[in-house]
C-alpha positions as CSV (number, residue, x, y, z in Angstrom):
1,X,0.0,0.0,0.0
2,X,2.8,2.4,0.7
3,X,4.2,2.4,-2.8
4,X,0.7,3.4,-4.0
5,X,0.3,6.2,-1.4
6,X,3.7,7.6,-2.3
7,X,2.9,7.5,-6.0
8,X,-0.4,9.3,-5.4
9,X,1.2,11.9,-3.3
10,X,3.9,12.3,-5.9
11,X,1.4,12.9,-8.7
12,X,-0.4,15.5,-6.5
13,X,2.8,17.4,-5.9
14,X,3.8,17.2,-9.6
15,X,0.4,18.6,-10.5
16,X,1.1,21.6,-8.2
17,X,4.4,22.2,-10.0
18,X,6.8,20.5,-7.5
19,X,9.2,18.1,-9.2
20,X,9.4,14.7,-7.4
21,X,11.3,11.4,-7.5
22,X,10.5,8.3,-5.5
23,X,12.6,5.2,-4.5
24,X,10.8,1.9,-5.0
25,X,11.2,-1.7,-4.3
26,X,8.0,-2.6,-6.2
27,X,8.3,-1.2,-9.7
28,X,5.1,-2.9,-11.0
29,X,3.1,-1.1,-8.3
30,X,5.0,2.2,-8.9
31,X,4.4,2.1,-12.7
32,X,0.8,1.3,-12.1
33,X,0.3,4.5,-10.2
34,X,2.0,6.4,-13.1
35,X,4.7,8.3,-11.1
36,X,6.7,10.8,-13.1
37,X,10.2,9.6,-11.9
38,X,11.3,6.7,-9.8
39,X,14.5,4.8,-8.8
40,X,14.2,1.0,-8.4
41,X,16.4,-0.5,-5.7
42,X,16.4,-4.2,-5.2
43,X,16.4,-4.1,-1.4
44,X,14.1,-5.7,1.1
45,X,10.9,-3.8,1.9
46,X,11.3,-1.1,4.4
47,X,14.9,-0.4,3.5
48,X,14.7,1.8,0.4
49,X,18.1,3.5,1.2
50,X,19.9,0.4,2.2
51,X,21.2,-1.2,5.4
52,X,21.5,0.7,8.7
53,X,24.8,2.4,9.1
54,X,25.8,2.0,5.5
55,X,26.2,5.7,5.0
56,X,28.0,5.5,1.7
57,X,25.1,3.5,0.0
58,X,22.5,5.7,1.5
59,X,24.3,8.9,0.2
60,X,24.7,7.3,-3.2
61,X,21.0,6.5,-3.5
62,X,20.1,10.0,-2.4
63,X,22.5,11.6,-4.9
64,X,21.2,9.3,-7.6
65,X,17.6,10.4,-6.8
66,X,18.5,14.0,-7.0
67,X,20.4,13.5,-10.4
68,X,17.4,11.5,-11.7
69,X,15.1,14.4,-10.9
70,X,16.9,16.4,-13.6
71,X,17.9,13.6,-16.0
72,X,14.5,11.9,-16.5
73,X,13.2,13.5,-19.7
74,X,9.7,12.0,-20.0
75,X,6.9,11.1,-17.8
76,X,6.6,7.7,-16.0
77,X,10.4,7.0,-16.1
78,X,12.2,4.6,-13.9
79,X,15.9,3.8,-13.4
80,X,17.3,0.7,-11.7
81,X,20.2,1.5,-9.5
82,X,23.0,-1.1,-9.5
83,X,23.1,-1.5,-5.7
84,X,23.2,-4.8,-3.8
85,X,22.0,-5.8,-0.3
86,X,25.0,-7.1,1.5
87,X,23.8,-8.3,4.9
88,X,22.9,-12.0,5.1
89,X,19.2,-12.5,5.4
90,X,18.1,-14.5,8.5
91,X,16.0,-17.6,7.7
92,X,13.2,-18.7,10.0
């Protein structure tokens, strides 16, 4: 639900003349809402900027989002960032 909510809010802000970019882990949902610009990161849900205390990856994602705000030329554009989740996932 969060990806849809963010996309809807993003469209309202864009309609008001405020440029936006979102970070998504669910590109199908994000495309379905029709956001103007989004970055796709292949991370677990709830961690769009990466692992805790991984300041470098977090900064890289934020900088990429700001660059994508200017570089995306058309509506409903998505870019996949080449970032990886490094921490081993716990199995239950």
